[in-house]
C-alpha positions as CSV (number, residue, x, y, z in Angstrom):
1,X,131.6,132.8,121.8
2,X,130.3,132.9,118.3
3,X,126.7,132.1,117.9
4,X,125.6,130.3,114.8
5,X,122.8,132.2,113.0
6,X,120.1,130.2,111.4
7,X,119.0,133.1,109.1
8,X,119.2,132.0,105.4
9,X,120.2,128.4,106.0
10,X,117.2,126.8,104.2
11,X,116.2,124.7,107.2
12,X,113.6,123.0,105.0
13,X,116.2,120.8,103.3
14,X,119.6,121.4,105.0
15,X,120.6,119.3,107.9
16,X,123.5,120.0,110.3
17,X,123.9,116.3,111.2
18,X,126.8,114.2,109.8
19,X,127.0,110.6,108.8
20,X,129.6,109.8,111.4
21,X,128.9,106.7,113.4
22,X,126.0,105.6,111.2
23,X,126.1,102.0,110.0
24,X,123.9,101.1,107.1
25,X,122.1,97.8,106.8
26,X,123.4,95.2,104.3
27,X,121.8,95.6,100.9
28,X,121.0,93.2,98.1
29,X,120.2,94.2,94.5
30,X,117.0,92.7,93.1
31,X,116.1,92.6,89.5
32,X,112.6,93.0,88.0
33,X,111.7,92.5,84.4
34,X,108.4,93.8,82.8
35,X,106.6,92.3,79.8
36,X,108.2,95.0,77.6
37,X,111.7,93.9,78.6
38,X,112.5,96.8,80.9
39,X,114.9,95.8,83.7
40,X,114.7,97.5,87.1
41,X,117.4,96.9,89.6
42,X,116.5,98.0,93.2
43,X,118.4,97.8,96.4
44,X,116.6,96.2,99.4
45,X,117.8,95.4,102.9
46,X,118.7,91.8,103.4
47,X,116.2,91.7,106.2
48,X,113.3,93.1,104.0
49,X,110.6,91.0,102.4
50,X,111.1,91.3,98.7
51,X,107.8,91.9,96.8
52,X,107.3,89.5,93.8
53,X,105.9,92.4,91.7
54,X,107.1,95.9,91.1
55,X,105.5,98.6,89.0
56,X,107.8,99.4,86.0
57,X,108.4,102.9,84.7
58,X,106.1,102.1,81.8
59,X,103.3,101.3,84.2
60,X,103.2,97.5,83.7
61,X,103.9,95.0,86.5
62,X,107.5,93.7,86.5
63,X,108.2,90.3,87.9
64,X,111.1,89.4,90.2
65,X,113.9,87.6,88.4
66,X,114.3,84.1,89.8
67,X,111.6,84.8,92.3
68,X,108.4,83.1,93.3
69,X,105.4,83.4,90.9
70,X,103.1,86.1,92.2
71,X,99.8,85.1,93.7
72,X,96.8,85.9,91.5
73,X,94.4,88.3,93.2
74,X,90.8,87.3,93.4
75,X,88.8,89.7,91.2
76,X,85.6,91.0,92.7
77,X,82.5,91.5,90.6
78,X,82.0,95.2,90.1
79,X,78.6,96.3,91.3
80,X,76.7,98.4,88.8
81,X,74.1,101.1,89.6
82,X,71.4,98.6,88.6
83,X,72.8,96.0,91.1
84,X,72.7,98.6,93.9
85,X,69.2,99.7,92.9
86,X,67.9,96.1,93.1
87,X,69.4,95.7,96.6
88,X,67.0,98.5,97.7
89,X,63.9,97.9,95.6
90,X,62.1,95.1,93.9
91,X,61.0,95.1,90.2
92,X,57.3,95.7,91.0
93,X,58.3,98.7,93.2
94,X,60.5,100.1,90.4
95,X,57.7,99.7,87.9
96,X,55.3,101.5,90.2
97,X,57.8,104.4,90.7
98,X,58.3,104.6,87.0
99,X,54.5,104.9,86.4
100,X,54.3,107.7,89.0
101,X,57.1,109.7,87.4
102,X,55.7,109.2,83.9
103,X,52.2,110.4,85.2
104,X,53.8,113.4,86.7
105,X,55.6,114.2,83.4
106,X,52.4,113.8,81.4
107,X,50.5,116.1,83.7
108,X,53.2,118.7,83.3
109,X,52.9,118.5,79.6
110,X,49.1,118.8,79.8
111,X,48.4,115.2,78.8
112,X,46.1,113.0,80.7
113,X,47.7,110.4,83.0
114,X,47.2,106.8,82.0
115,X,44.9,104.7,84.1
116,X,46.6,102.0,86.0
117,X,45.4,98.5,85.6
118,X,45.1,96.7,89.0
């Protein structure tokens, strides 16, 4: 009985399985068009939900031909560093911290710290 040796068979990409008895699902070709006029034709299963947008090879969003209009995504206000800082501290607290740091810098320079008015 001849044994099959696996030495040198590139197991990382080679498969010993065949396609016999495999039935593929039905396919439908969908077309997408981007604003630059590029057309992308993609096969999808007839059972799959077809996305209304597809990223084109140029990076723009291509729309499904004869498909529903894509829903506009709600844009969220981008929080800045200042917004996050104001969530943690009030303006008077920030002014007090600023004065403390400025006094520290002035003493390091050899200057007299300013007197705080209460």
